C-alpha positions as CSV (number, residue, x, y, z in Angstrom):
1,M,-6.3,0.6,-53.3
2,T,-4.7,1.0,-49.9
3,E,-6.3,-1.1,-47.2
4,T,-7.0,0.8,-43.9
5,R,-6.4,-1.5,-41.0
6,P,-7.8,-0.7,-37.5
7,A,-5.3,0.6,-35.0
8,T,-3.8,-2.0,-32.7
9,P,-5.2,-1.4,-29.2
10,P,-2.6,-0.7,-26.5
11,P,-1.5,-3.6,-24.2
12,A,-3.7,-4.0,-21.2
13,V,-4.0,-6.0,-18.0
14,V,-6.9,-7.7,-16.2
15,A,-7.2,-6.6,-12.5
16,L,-9.6,-8.2,-10.0
17,D,-10.3,-7.4,-6.3
18,V,-11.9,-10.3,-4.5
19,G,-13.8,-9.5,-1.3
20,G,-15.9,-11.5,1.0
21,T,-19.1,-9.9,-0.5
22,G,-18.2,-8.9,-4.0
23,M,-15.6,-9.1,-6.8
24,K,-14.7,-5.9,-8.6
25,G,-12.7,-6.2,-11.8
26,W,-11.5,-4.1,-14.7
27,V,-9.2,-4.1,-17.7
28,C,-6.8,-1.1,-18.1
29,D,-4.0,0.0,-20.4
30,R,-0.7,1.6,-19.4
31,A,-2.2,5.0,-19.0
32,G,-4.8,3.6,-16.5
33,R,-7.6,4.0,-19.1
34,S,-10.4,1.6,-18.4
35,R,-11.5,-0.7,-21.3
36,R,-14.3,-2.4,-19.3
37,T,-15.3,-3.2,-15.8
38,A,-17.4,-6.0,-14.2
39,E,-18.7,-6.7,-10.7
40,R,-20.1,-10.0,-9.4
41,P,-21.1,-11.3,-5.9
42,T,-18.7,-13.6,-4.2
43,P,-20.5,-16.9,-3.8
44,V,-19.1,-17.5,-0.3
45,A,-22.2,-19.4,0.9
46,A,-21.6,-22.0,-1.9
47,G,-18.1,-22.8,-0.5
48,P,-14.5,-22.1,-1.3
49,D,-14.4,-24.2,-4.5
50,A,-17.3,-22.2,-5.9
51,V,-15.4,-18.9,-5.1
52,V,-12.4,-20.2,-7.0
53,R,-14.5,-21.1,-10.0
54,A,-16.2,-17.7,-9.9
55,V,-12.8,-15.9,-9.8
56,R,-11.6,-17.9,-12.7
57,D,-14.8,-17.3,-14.7
58,L,-14.7,-13.6,-14.1
59,V,-11.0,-13.2,-15.0
60,V,-11.6,-15.0,-18.3
61,E,-14.8,-12.9,-18.9
62,L,-12.8,-9.7,-18.3
63,R,-10.1,-10.8,-20.8
64,G,-12.8,-11.5,-23.4
65,A,-11.4,-12.1,-26.9
66,D,-8.6,-9.6,-26.5
67,D,-5.2,-10.8,-27.7
68,D,-3.3,-7.9,-26.2
69,I,-3.7,-8.8,-22.5
70,V,-0.2,-9.0,-21.1
71,A,-0.8,-9.9,-17.5
72,A,-3.4,-10.2,-14.7
73,G,-3.4,-9.2,-11.0
74,V,-5.8,-10.6,-8.4
75,V,-5.9,-9.4,-4.8
76,V,-7.6,-11.4,-2.1
77,P,-8.3,-11.1,1.7
78,G,-6.6,-13.2,4.4
79,M,-3.1,-14.6,4.3
80,V,-1.3,-14.6,0.9
81,D,1.9,-16.2,-0.3
82,A,2.5,-13.6,-3.0
83,A,5.8,-15.0,-4.1
84,N,4.2,-18.3,-5.0
85,G,0.8,-17.0,-6.0
86,V,-1.1,-18.9,-3.3
87,A,-4.1,-17.8,-1.4
88,T,-3.1,-19.3,1.9
89,W,-6.1,-18.7,4.1
90,S,-9.1,-16.5,4.4
91,A,-11.7,-16.6,7.2
92,N,-14.2,-14.7,5.1
93,I,-13.9,-17.1,2.1
94,G,-13.0,-20.3,3.7
95,W,-10.2,-21.3,1.3
96,R,-6.8,-22.7,2.2
97,D,-3.7,-23.1,0.1
98,V,-5.3,-22.3,-3.3
99,P,-2.7,-21.9,-6.1
100,L,-4.6,-19.1,-7.7
101,G,-1.6,-17.8,-9.6
102,T,-1.0,-21.2,-11.3
103,L,-4.7,-21.7,-12.1
104,L,-5.3,-18.3,-13.6
105,A,-2.0,-18.4,-15.6
106,A,-3.2,-21.6,-17.2
107,D,-6.6,-20.0,-17.9
108,L,-5.2,-16.8,-19.5
109,G,-1.8,-17.8,-20.8
110,V,-0.1,-14.7,-19.3
111,P,1.7,-13.9,-16.1
112,V,-0.6,-13.6,-13.0
113,A,0.3,-11.8,-9.8
114,I,-1.6,-12.6,-6.5
115,D,-1.4,-10.4,-3.5
116,H,-3.2,-9.2,-0.3
117,D,-6.1,-6.8,-0.9
118,V,-5.1,-4.3,1.8
119,R,-1.4,-4.3,0.9
120,S,-2.3,-3.7,-2.7
121,G,-4.7,-1.0,-1.7
122,G,-1.9,0.6,0.4
123,L,0.4,0.4,-2.6
124,A,-2.2,2.2,-4.8
125,E,-2.7,4.9,-2.2
126,A,1.0,5.4,-2.0
127,R,1.6,5.6,-5.7
128,I,-1.5,7.3,-7.1
129,G,-3.6,8.2,-4.1
130,A,-3.5,10.2,-0.8
131,A,0.1,9.2,0.0
132,R,1.5,10.0,-3.5
133,G,5.0,11.5,-3.2
134,R,5.6,10.2,0.4
135,A,8.5,7.9,1.1
136,S,6.5,5.9,3.7
137,S,2.9,5.6,4.6
138,L,0.5,3.4,6.6
139,F,-2.8,2.6,5.0
140,V,-5.5,1.6,7.5
141,P,-8.9,0.7,6.0
142,V,-11.6,0.7,8.7
143,G,-14.6,-1.3,7.4
144,T,-16.1,-4.6,8.4
145,G,-12.7,-5.3,9.8
146,I,-9.5,-3.3,10.3
147,A,-6.1,-4.0,8.7
148,G,-3.0,-2.1,7.7
149,A,-0.4,-1.8,5.0
150,F,3.0,-0.2,5.6
151,V,4.5,1.0,2.3
152,V,8.1,2.2,2.1
153,D,9.6,3.4,-1.2
154,G,6.9,1.7,-3.2
155,V,7.0,-1.7,-1.4
156,A,4.2,-2.9,0.8
157,H,5.8,-5.1,3.5
158,A,4.2,-8.5,4.0
159,G,6.1,-9.8,7.0
160,A,7.5,-13.3,7.6
161,R,4.2,-15.1,7.1
162,G,2.3,-12.6,5.0
163,A,0.4,-11.2,8.0
164,A,2.1,-7.8,8.6
165,G,0.0,-4.8,9.3
166,E,-2.7,-6.3,11.4
167,V,-3.6,-3.1,13.2
168,G,-7.0,-4.4,13.9
169,H,-5.6,-7.1,16.1
170,V,-3.5,-5.0,18.3
171,I,-4.8,-5.6,21.8
172,V,-5.9,-2.4,23.4
173,H,-8.1,-3.7,26.2
174,P,-6.5,-7.0,27.5
175,D,-9.7,-8.0,29.5
176,G,-12.0,-6.6,26.8
177,E,-14.6,-8.1,24.5
178,P,-13.8,-11.3,22.6
179,C,-12.6,-10.9,19.0
180,A,-13.3,-13.4,16.2
181,C,-9.6,-14.0,16.0
182,G,-9.6,-15.6,19.4
183,Q,-8.0,-12.8,21.3
184,H,-9.7,-10.3,23.6
185,G,-9.8,-6.5,23.4
186,C,-8.6,-6.1,19.8
187,V,-8.9,-2.7,18.1
188,E,-11.3,-4.3,15.5
189,T,-13.6,-5.4,18.3
190,Y,-14.4,-1.7,19.1
191,A,-13.5,0.4,16.1
192,S,-14.5,-1.5,13.0
193,A,-17.8,-0.4,11.3
194,A,-19.2,-3.8,12.2
195,A,-18.2,-3.3,15.8
196,V,-19.9,0.1,16.0
197,V,-23.1,-1.4,14.6
198,R,-23.0,-4.4,16.9
199,R,-22.1,-2.4,20.1
200,Y,-24.8,0.2,19.4
201,R,-27.4,-2.5,19.0
202,A,-26.3,-4.2,22.2
203,R,-26.8,-0.9,24.1
204,T,-30.1,0.2,22.5
205,G,-31.8,-2.8,20.9
206,T,-32.0,-0.8,17.7
207,A,-30.2,-1.7,14.5
208,R,-28.6,1.2,12.7
209,S,-25.8,1.5,10.2
210,A,-22.5,3.0,11.1
211,A,-23.3,6.0,9.0
212,E,-26.6,6.5,10.9
213,I,-24.8,6.2,14.2
214,A,-22.2,8.8,13.1
215,A,-25.0,11.2,12.2
216,R,-26.6,10.9,15.7
217,L,-23.6,11.8,17.8
218,R,-25.1,15.2,18.9
219,V,-28.5,13.8,19.9
220,D,-27.9,10.2,21.0
221,P,-25.8,9.5,24.1
222,D,-25.5,5.8,23.2
223,A,-24.2,6.7,19.7
224,R,-21.7,9.1,21.3
225,T,-20.4,6.4,23.7
226,V,-20.0,3.8,21.1
227,W,-18.3,6.3,18.7
228,D,-15.9,7.5,21.4
229,D,-15.0,3.9,22.3
230,A,-14.2,3.3,18.6
231,V,-12.0,6.4,18.4
232,T,-10.2,5.5,21.6
233,A,-9.5,2.0,20.4
234,L,-8.4,3.1,16.9
235,S,-6.1,5.8,18.4
236,L,-4.4,3.3,20.7
237,G,-3.8,1.0,17.7
238,L,-2.3,3.9,15.8
239,V,-0.1,4.8,18.7
240,A,1.4,1.3,18.6
241,A,1.6,1.4,14.8
242,T,3.3,4.8,14.9
243,A,5.8,3.6,17.5
244,L,6.7,0.6,15.4
245,Y,6.6,1.9,11.8
246,D,7.1,5.7,12.2
247,P,5.2,6.4,8.9
248,E,5.5,9.7,7.2
249,L,1.7,9.7,6.7
250,V,-1.3,7.6,7.9
251,V,-4.1,7.1,5.4
252,I,-7.5,6.1,6.8
253,G,-9.8,4.3,4.4
254,G,-12.6,1.8,4.4
255,G,-16.3,2.4,4.9
256,L,-16.0,4.2,8.2
257,A,-13.8,6.8,6.5
258,A,-17.0,8.1,4.8
259,A,-17.8,9.8,8.1
260,G,-15.0,12.3,7.2
261,S,-14.1,14.8,9.8
262,V,-16.5,13.2,12.3
263,L,-14.0,10.4,12.5
264,L,-10.8,12.1,11.5
265,D,-10.9,15.2,13.8
266,P,-11.3,13.3,17.2
267,L,-8.9,10.6,16.0
268,V,-6.2,13.2,15.3
269,A,-6.9,14.8,18.7
270,A,-6.7,11.4,20.5
271,L,-3.5,10.4,18.7
272,T,-1.9,13.8,19.5
273,A,-2.7,13.5,23.2
274,R,-1.4,10.0,23.5
275,L,1.9,10.5,21.6
276,A,3.2,12.9,24.3
277,W,6.9,12.2,23.4
278,R,6.6,13.0,19.7
279,A,4.5,14.6,17.1
280,P,2.0,12.3,15.4
281,P,2.2,11.6,11.7
282,P,-0.4,13.5,9.6
283,L,-3.7,11.6,9.2
284,V,-5.6,11.9,6.0
285,L,-8.6,10.3,4.4
286,A,-8.0,7.8,1.5
287,A,-8.3,9.2,-2.0
288,L,-9.3,6.0,-3.9
289,G,-12.2,4.8,-1.9
290,S,-13.6,1.4,-2.8
291,A,-11.5,1.3,-6.0
292,A,-8.1,1.0,-4.1
293,G,-8.1,-2.8,-4.4
294,R,-8.7,-2.6,-8.2
295,Y,-6.0,-0.1,-8.6
296,G,-3.6,-2.2,-6.6
297,A,-4.5,-5.3,-8.6
298,A,-3.7,-3.4,-11.8
299,L,-0.4,-2.1,-10.4
300,I,0.8,-5.6,-9.5
301,A,-0.4,-6.9,-12.9
302,W,1.7,-4.3,-14.7
303,A,4.6,-5.3,-12.4
304,A,4.1,-8.9,-13.5
305,A,4.2,-7.7,-17.1
306,G,7.7,-6.1,-16.5
307,E,6.5,-2.6,-15.8
308,P,6.8,-2.1,-12.0
309,D,6.9,1.7,-12.0
310,I,3.7,2.4,-14.0
311,G,0.8,4.4,-12.7
312,S,2.1,7.7,-11.3
313,D,0.2,9.7,-13.9
314,W,-3.1,7.8,-13.9
315,D,-6.4,9.5,-13.6
316,T,-7.9,8.2,-10.4
317,T,-11.4,8.1,-11.7
318,A,-10.4,5.4,-14.2
319,A,-11.3,2.2,-12.3
320,T,-15.0,3.2,-12.0
321,T,-15.5,4.2,-15.6
322,G,-15.5,2.3,-18.9
323,V,-17.7,-0.3,-20.5
324,T,-19.4,-2.6,-18.0
325,A,-19.1,-6.3,-18.9
C-alpha cells in the first residue's frame, strides 16, 4: 500500500505592524497568500515593557506550530535602527533602545527584520500599491500624525539617524501653534486628523471626527476654515518635500485620505499654485489603506529570508483575508 502524505505547505513569514493603538499581524507565503491574521490592542497604558511582551507573544502566536516559517518582519513607530534591529525611541509607546530583533529572533529561531512603520508602508505602496512601477515616490500618511517615506528604486531612505521623511515637522508657520515635538507651526499641528479635530473643537466647542468635519464643509464655516488651514499647511509641507526630494509621485495615505477628492482636489490646486517654477508631481491616494504596514512588514521579512524582490505580483487584498488567529 502506498502511503499518501500531506503536501508540504509553502514557506511563509510572520509580519507584524505595531501601532500606538493596535497591532496587526499576518502570516503569508511567497505569493502573498494569507495563512492567518491576528489583531490585538497595544497595551501602551501598561508601559513599554508590557508592549514588548505583547509583541513577543503575538509574534509567537502568529507562528503557531508551523515549522516552515523562514523569517519575520516587525514595523514600529518612532526612531528605528533597522540595521541592528533596535526600536530606538517612540513617543507613542514610550520605549527606548529595545533590541526587538534579537529578542524576537531568540523567540522564533529565524531571521527577524525590524523597521519603521511609515518607511515600510512606503515601500509597500512603491512595490505593490499606488506607486507600483515608479522609480521614486513619496508616501505621506496623514492620520493622528503626519510622516513621510521617500522610496527610490525600491529603497526607503532612513537618513543618518533613522528620522528621514518627517514631513509633519516641517515648520510652515514659524510663530504658529505649539507642536508636541517642541517646535511651533509644524505641518502636523494643522493638517493631521487629530489637529483638524482639535482645532474644530477649539473654535466651536463641539467634538466631531475628521470625517464628520469633512462632510460639513459646504454648510459649516468653522469646518471650512479648519479644513482650509489643513490643506494650506499640508501643501506647504509638500512644496518643501517636492523641492528636496523631487519625487515622481506623491502618495497620500492615512485616515484623512478617506476624505478622497475632498482632500486631494484642493491639495493638488494649492500645490500647483505654490510651485510656480515647476510642475508639481502627481498626487494620488494610497492603494493599501491600513494594510500598508502589514505588507511592508511582510516585504522586509522576505528580504530577511533572502528574497528581497518578492511581492510585485501579490493580490493586494491578501493582508485582510485568511484565518483569524
